[in-house]
N, C-alpha and C positions, 0 to 999 in steps of 0.2 A: 361459578362461585369460587373455586380454588384459584382461578386466574386473578380475580379481583382481590382476593385475600393476599396473594403473592405481591401484587402491586402495592397494596397498602403497607405490607411488611417492609417493602423496599422504599417506601415514601415516594413512589412514582406518581407523577401527575400527568393527566391527559391534556395535551396542549392544543389539540384540534377543537375549535369551538364553533366552527361553521359546518353546515351540512356538506357532505362529500358525495352523496348519492341521493338525488331527489331532495327530500326534507330531512334525511337522517344522517347522523354522523356515524359512518361505518368504518372509517379509516382512522388508525390510531398512531399518534406520535407520543410515546411515553418517555418521561425523563425524571430523574430524581435530583437533578442539579439545575436550578432555575436559570443560570447564566449560560448553560451549555448550548441551548438552541435559541437562535435569534431569527427574526424576520420570517416567521412562519406565515405562509399564504396559501389559501385554497384557491386553485386556479381552474381553468377550463379542463374538460376531459381531454385525454390524449387519444386521437384517432376516433374509433367508434366505441370506445369504452363508455360505460355508464357511470363510472366513478371519476370524480374530479381529481386532478393531480394535486399533490401537496409539495410545496417548495419551502425549504428552510435552509438556514446557514448554521453549520456547527462551529461553535466558538471554543477553541481549546488551544492550549500551549503544550508543546512537546518538551519533555525534560531532556536536556542535553546530558548525555552520559560521557563520563571520562573513560577512555579506553587506552590501554597500552598496545593494542593490536595495530599493526601497520597494515594499512589498506593500500594496495597498489592501484594506481590510476592507469589501468591498461589502455584506456582510450587516449592517453596522452603520450604513448610510446612512439618512438621514432622507428617505425617498422621498415621504412625504406632503407635506412642505414643498416639495420639488423640484417635484412635480406641481402644487401650488397656485401656485408662482411662475411656472412655465411657462404655466399657464392664464391668468395675468394679462397676459401679453405679447400685444399685438396684432401678430401675426406679419406680416400682410399690410401694415399701415401701416409697420412698422419696416423692411421690406425693399423697399417699393414704389419703383420707378424706379431701383433700384441694380443694377449688373452683378454677376454672380456673384463676380468677383475682388474688387470693392469690398466685398461682404458678408463675404467671408472675411478681409479685412484689418481689419475692425472689431473 
């Protein structure tokens, strides 16, 4: 009873109108926006289930957000050149005799 009242308060609508198990509608697809769910179909059961599958398409648009955050595209990096460049550095000589703080400041 509380479940049904909650759905009514939210103006949700049950969109499954065909039986999903024998002659009963036991599976629910609830929505409070008429254009959000399209092409709802009750299909055959999956495997040995006694419930029919429900297939539908969600129709929505994502809001594009403006952001000042820089996103690095690490998958586009030239890692071959980075590895080669790092391999050419004589790390022992370049850091020899320097304190950790001095190395960080360079």
